N, C-alpha and C positions, 0 to 999 in steps of 0.2 A: 772664226767662220759671223761670216752676218745671218742674221737674225729678223724676227717680231719685233722683239725687245728695242730693237734701234730705232724705227720706224716707232711704237709705242708711246715710249718716253718723248718723243716731241711734242705731245697730246697730252698735258695737263686735265686731270679729270676736271678740277673745277669751272676750268675755260670750256670744256665741251658744252658743261649741264650748261653754260652762261648761254654760250650760242647756240645753242637749242631751245632754250625758252625767252630765247631775245629774236627768236625767227616772229616773221608776221604776215597777214593775211597777203600782201604783194610778194613777198619767198614760195609762198607756198602755190602762188599760181605760175608764176614765172618754173618752178619744177615741175607741176601736171605739166607744161606746153614743151620742156625740153623732151627733146627724144630720146637723150641718153642722161638721166640725171646724174648730179655729181656728189661727191660727199654733204657739203652744203647745200646742196638739196633734198639730200638724203636727212640731215635735219630740220630742213623744215618739216619734211613731209613727216617725221614723227615727233613735231611740236604741238603745243598747245592750240596756235597759230591755227593746224591741219583739220580741227575736229571737224568744223562746218561744211570741209570738201571731204568727208567720207565716201557719201554715196559715188560721187566723181571720181574717186581715186581707186573706188571696189569695181568701179566700172573698167576703168583702163587695166586694173589687175587681171580681172578675168578674162577680157580678148588680149592681152598679150598674154598669157599664160596659154590656152587654149592655143594660141597660133603657133605655139614654142611645146607646146607639151600634148596637144590636143583633147579630145574626154576622156582622156585617163588619169587611174588614180594607178598607183603602186602600191602592195599590199604588202609585210614586213608583220611577223612575230618576234617581240623579246622570248630569250630563254634565261633563266637564272641559275646559273650553274653552282652559286657560292654566297651565302649570307658573310662571312670572314671578312675580316677590315681590321684595319691597324692604326685606321685614322682616326684622329675626332673631328665628326664634322655636324653642328650643333642643326643640322633641318633634317639627315636622314637617319632610317631607321634602325640601319648597320652599322653607326658611328660603334667604337669600339667601347664606350665609356656603357651601353644600351646593354643592360643584363637580357640579351635574347637567348635561348636556342642555337647555337650555332652549327651548320652543316652544308657542305656541301658533296654534290655529287659525284657517285660513282657511274663507271663506263656503264653497267649496265642501266642506274638509271636515265642518266641521259638519253638513253637510247627508248626507255620509257617515252620521256617526253617527246623525244623526236617523233617517235608512234603516232604520239595524237597530235601535234603540230601539222605533220603531215595531211590526217586523216582530215585536217578544214583545208587543204587547199596551200600552205604555205612556201611557196620554194625562198622567197628571203627569210634567213631567219639571226637577230641582234643575240649575240651570246654576252652576259651578263654578270658582274660578279663586282664582291665589294675590291678591297685594295689592300690585300694580303700576301704579299709573294714570296713569301716561306708555303704557304697553303694552293694557292692558286698562281702562280708565277710563270715564267713564261713555257714550262714544260710539261704542266696543267693543259695552259691554254693549245700550247702544241697538238699535245695527245687529243684534246676536244675534237679541234679542229678535221684533226686527220681520221676521228671517229665518226662525224656526221658530212665528211667531205661529198662522199657518194651521195647523201641523202636532197642536199640544197644545190641550185644554182649559184646561191647567192649567202655568203657566209662573212659576217659584219658581227665587230667585238668593243663592248663600251666595260674596258677593264681603267685598269692601273695605267699611269704615261710609261712608257718601255723608251729604252734607247735604239739607238736606229738600225745597228744590229739585229738588234731583238724581233724590230718589226720586221725587217728582212729575211728571219727566219721563219716566221708565221706566214710574210706572205707566199715563199718557197711551198708553203704549206697547203694555202690553196686560198687564205685571209683576203677579204676583196674590199672593203673599207673598214673604217674605225670612226666611231665618234668620241667627241675628246672637249668635255665641255669646261669653260674657264671658271664655272659658275658665276663670277664678278669682275671688273675688268677693276676697281677699285682696291688696290692693293692692300690698303692697310682693313678696311670692311674684310677680304678676303682673306688676311690674317686673322681676324676676329674669329670669324665662322670655321677654321682651320685652323687651330691651337696645336695641335700634335702630328707628329703622321706623317710621311713624307710627299703626302700633300698640301701640308703646309708651306712648302717649297714654293712660292707663286710662280718665278720666272721658271723653273724647270717646268711645272704645266704650260704655263705662256707660251716656253719655244716646242711644247711637243708635235702641233700641228707639224714644221720644219723638219723634224726628224720623221716624220711621216713623210713630208714629201720627198727629204734628199734616199728615204727607205723604197719611193717609188712605189707606192698604196694607189688602187685604183682613186681612192675615193674618203673623201677627210667630211668628215661630221663636224659642225661648231657650232655655239649656241653660249647662252648666259641664264642662271635659274635665277627668275624673274622675283623678288621679293626682296631677296640678298639688298639690294641698292633702287637706284632711282635705276627705272626699267627702260629710259631714254638712253642715257649715256650710256650703259650698257649694250643697247644694240649697236648705238654709234661706233661703239669700238668690235663690235662682232661684227660689221662691214667693214670698217678699218681691215678687221685682222682679215677677211675676207677679199681683199680686194689687193691686200699685198701675196697674198698666195695665189694667189688666181695669177700674179706678175711672176710670179717668180717660180712655181711649178704648176705653168701651163699645160702639161701636159694630163692633170691630176681633174677630178673632178671633184666637186664640193655638193654640201646639204649643209641647210639652218634650219633644229630645232624650236620648241618656243613652249618650254619646260617652266610652268611656275609654281610657286613652289604653294607645297600639295601636305594636307595631317597625315603626320603617325605620331608612333608613341612616345607622347612628351615629346610632341611637337613646337614648334619657332613659328611665329603669326611673320606674315611679311611687314619688313620695314616700310616699301614705297607699293604700296597696292596699286595692280592690275587688274582694269576693269574689261569686261570683256569687247567693248569698245575700243580699248587700249589697243589689245592684243588684236583683232580686226584692222588697226589703222596700220600698225606695227608689221603685219602679214602682207596689206596692200604695198606700202610704203618700202618692202623691199624687194617686193618683184620689180616694184615701176623700175626702181635701182639697178638689176640686174634679172633680165629678162631668163636665164641660162641657171641659177643657180636653183637647188633642189630646195622644197622646203617641203617640212616635215610637221604632224599633231599626233600626238600620242591620246591614249586613252585615262590621262591626267584630266581634260578634259571634258565635258558631258554632252550627253546626248546631243542637245537643242544647239548648244553651239558648232559641235561637230558637222551636224547634218546643213547649217547655215555659210558655214566656211568653206567646205571641200569645192566649191565652183570660185570660191575668190582667189584664189592662188595656189591652194595646198598640192603638192605633188606626192603625195605618198603620206600614207598613213597606217600606224596597227590598229590591229582588235582581238578582243577577247584576252588582255593582255593581264600575265601574274606577275608579279614583282616582287617572289619568295621562290631558294630555290625547291625543286621539286612540284609547283603550282600548280601542273596541269594535271598530273595523274600520283606523281609520288607522293606529297606532302602538301594536302592543301589548309593544312592548319597552320603551317610556320607563318613568323610573323613577314610583314609585306614592308617591301621599302618604304611603302610611300601607298597613298591608298587612292584604287583606281576611280574615275569620274564615269565611264562609259565602260558598263558592264555586259553590255549587249551580244548574243552569242558571232561569229565571223558569217554564218550565216544573212542573218539580219541586215549587218550592215555592206554586205556584198548586194542585199536586195538594195538597201536604202542609196547607195550608189548606182545602181544600176536604174533604178526610177527614177533620177536626176542627168540621165541621160551619159551616164559616165562607163565606160570600159573598166574594169575589173582588171587590172594586171599582176597576176601571179608571178610569171616570169619575162624576165627581161637583159638577162646576161645567161651567158653560159661559161661556166667553170674548164677547166681541164678534169676536173676530180668527176663532175656530173654522169651518171649513167644517159 
């Protein structure tokens, strides 16, 4: 059965990065003039050569976003169910080798967290766990979805990659979207940062969106963790992945997120730094490349950055996030997966958006279970 691996292996990392770095200002100008930029144009738009054109890129990105999505921002909240994990990941607070208290929420604790999240107005929830199949496998996830599906119009998960039949089971229970980040598309660097656990299988993770597409999920979220390798090459491979998936699973919606490496207990310094201007450039480049893809920003980013980026291409954002199991109500002291930067209350972020003329959208999807 064909998969993205067939496409991926046609693009050597070194050649891709060299091609990006070789782009000139003339390449950027051609990309900006093209109604629908292609993959070579995207390379120009994320290249160093595009830095002097950032203002023009931002203006075009804003116009395209408003034309396609209107003056709206979809809000969502993550809920961490467990910090149990059997993988070793050099950059993550939940890594198996970190000597931290492990916790998995009970049904009653899940409902306590749900009560708080609902009180803030959220209708979109993202369930997050570490990767520990014995503790938080499919049966646990199925139970959690059944438990909360009457409370939310949209349930997404960010958990360990699963097999197609397992995704089909969760979709039948009310699952709407799955976020699965490749972390880095550099195979050797990936293996260095994931030396143990099921996550160490680079190609099983790479082919996860294919299994999701075949399972018929409504939306697939892609992304790379910027800092593990050169962000420009990782960004190109993310876009390459997106293009393949849109063509192959054309009934499915897609989103891209932009996580930058954040501190955690015993944390990892970025191999390649990504500045705020770099991230703005990338967000605008993605919007010019694909006017339909949803672009999401999390509370990893600071207040000032998030306040300025909301009009430049972003269509969804989280607020008041907690990255530890039970962090909203049940257990505010347990170790976070990574540090949050924007800690403002949900109400304050909603006000910020409205003050910029953006309509705050809490609900845009009605599942079969919602009351």
